Residue, then its C-alpha position, 0 to 999 in steps of 0.5 A: m535203902a535209898r538215900q534221904p535228903t538231909s534237913g534243909e537239903r532240897p530233893t533232886v531228881k536222882d533222889v526221886a529215882a532212887s526212892s521209886g526204883v527207876s532211872a532219873t530219865t524215867v522220872s523226868r519223863v513222868l514229870a514232863g508228861n511227854y513220853p509214854v510210861s506205864a501206870a505202875t511206874r508213874a504211880r511209884v514215881m509220883k508216890a516218891v515225889r509226894e513223900l520227898d516233897y519234891v518241887i519240879n524245877a521248871q528249867a529242868r523240865a524245859l531241858v527234857g522237852g516239857g516246855t515252861k507252859t507259860v503265858a506272860f502278859i505285859v501291862h502298864d501297871l497293876v492299879g488301873p481298873a481296866f488293866a486289872y480286868v484284862g489281866q483277870g481274863v488272861e489269868q483265867q484262860a491261861t489257867a484253863e489251858g493249863r498254863l502258868c501266868l506271869v505278870c510284868t509291868s512296863h509303866g508305859d516305857p516302850d523300851r521296857e516293853l521290848e526288854i520284857l518281850e526279849l526276856m520272855r522269848e528267852q524264857q520260852a513263854e508260849a504267848v506274850v500278851l501285850v495289854g493296852g495301847g502303845s505308841d504309834s510312832p513309826s520307830y516303835v512300831e517297827r521295833m515291835a514288829q521285829a520283836a514279834r518276828a523273833l518270838d515267832k521264830s522261837g515258837s512263841r506268839l506276840v498277842l496285841c490285846g486292846r491295841p491295833p495290828l502292827g502290819a499285815d505281814v507281822p506274825a501276831t494275834v490281835v484282839e482289840y475292841d471297837n475303840e473308835g466306834g465306842a467314842y463315836a457312839v457316845t459322842s453322837y449320843l451327846i449330840s443327839l441330846g442337843h450338845r454342840d459344845i463338847a470338850f474332850l479330855g484326852g490326848g497327850v504329848t506323845s501319840h497313844s493308840t487308845i487315846d488317838g482312837r477315842l479322839r478320832g471317834f469324837e471328831r468323826a461324830h462331829e463331822a457326821h453331824r456337820l459340827s466343828t470341834t474346838p481345838h482348845r477344848t481338847r485337853a491332854v490328860t493321863f489315865d488318872r483322877e487327878s489329871g481329870y480334875q486339873a484339866t477340868r479346872e483349866l477348862l473352866a478357867r478358860d472357857r465356860k461355853f461348853t455344855a458337855i465333857f467327854a472324859a477319855t476314861d471313867v477314872v478321868a471322869s471321876g476327877v471331872l465330876v469333883a472339879l465341876r462340883e467344886a465350881g458349883l456346877r450341877v451334873p447333868e443340869d449345867v454340864s453333862v459328863v460321859g466316860y469310857d470303859d464302864i468299870p465298876l467305879a462308873r456306877d459308884l459315882t454321883p451321879e452314875l456315869t454314862t459311859v462306853h462298855v468294854d468287856y475287858e475280861e473277855l478281851g483277855r480270855t479271847a486273846v489267850r484262847y486264840a493265841l494258844n489255839r492258833e490252828r483251830h482259830a486260824l481265821n480269828q487272829h485279828t478279832v475286834i470285840g464290840t462296844h456299846v454305850i451305857i446310859r445312866d444319869s450323868a448326861g442330859p440335854p444342855p441347859a438351853a434345851r431344858 
């Protein structure tokens, strides 16, 4: 009679082998699914697995050639709504592809991003999805390119989701959205309403690919309509409500000539609306406000927010699908998903045009 594990003792492959009357190697092959085994043998092994409540050790499975079957994604944080929707898309597609999904947070620290990439390479993750914008500094880009090459050599894949490519010779899957185009479109919409003095709440002390793209779209729209941007109306913010609130208060204290505000994200816009309301200004009658992302919050604000729609869930799903099926999607290793303006109630003609 096969030995039964004692209370509190975890069953091993040897226990499963003894219970099912096969070798430990055969048990490993059944669990890994990487070697032909007869249906009868497979049934005996799986019966023993259930009876012993055996939990497959992922590292042991990797050693016998099964692989970890893991997709990892690295995100700034878990509270940002846009990040959450990308993560949901990544998880949905990873599950559909039969992979386990690991979530890692960087909190915007470039060194931590690179450390996680190295850790995921050591863990043999099939794909590592890097979500959201990153630094545009040459040193960071070069270090990230080196990490991509190291992942590629180990059989893994770096996936840039929502950020631009690192270079034509860097082995990475890139799935981004038309960040600059969305900013151009929503700025052009404000200009079409008659606005000529528009403040941009974005940017920052360090270069950031997401905000930089939105600022380029903002500036390009002004150039296309032969208008000038006013540097002091471009305020640095972080991606949170409080930053939008404080930046708007500073803007109001310095300059009341603007008639519209383009907030870099919908969350920033929520803070803008509070500051304007406290100042006794009506939206859109006195000041128009637009955002970017089209997260559910945009429809819950008062007034409902005009913004740029990004299908973040599809961004995450596409990133995983193209990375795991590179042969089938060889021509889609750099894909740009479209964006478009959602017109709601927070933008209208400037006061002088009413």
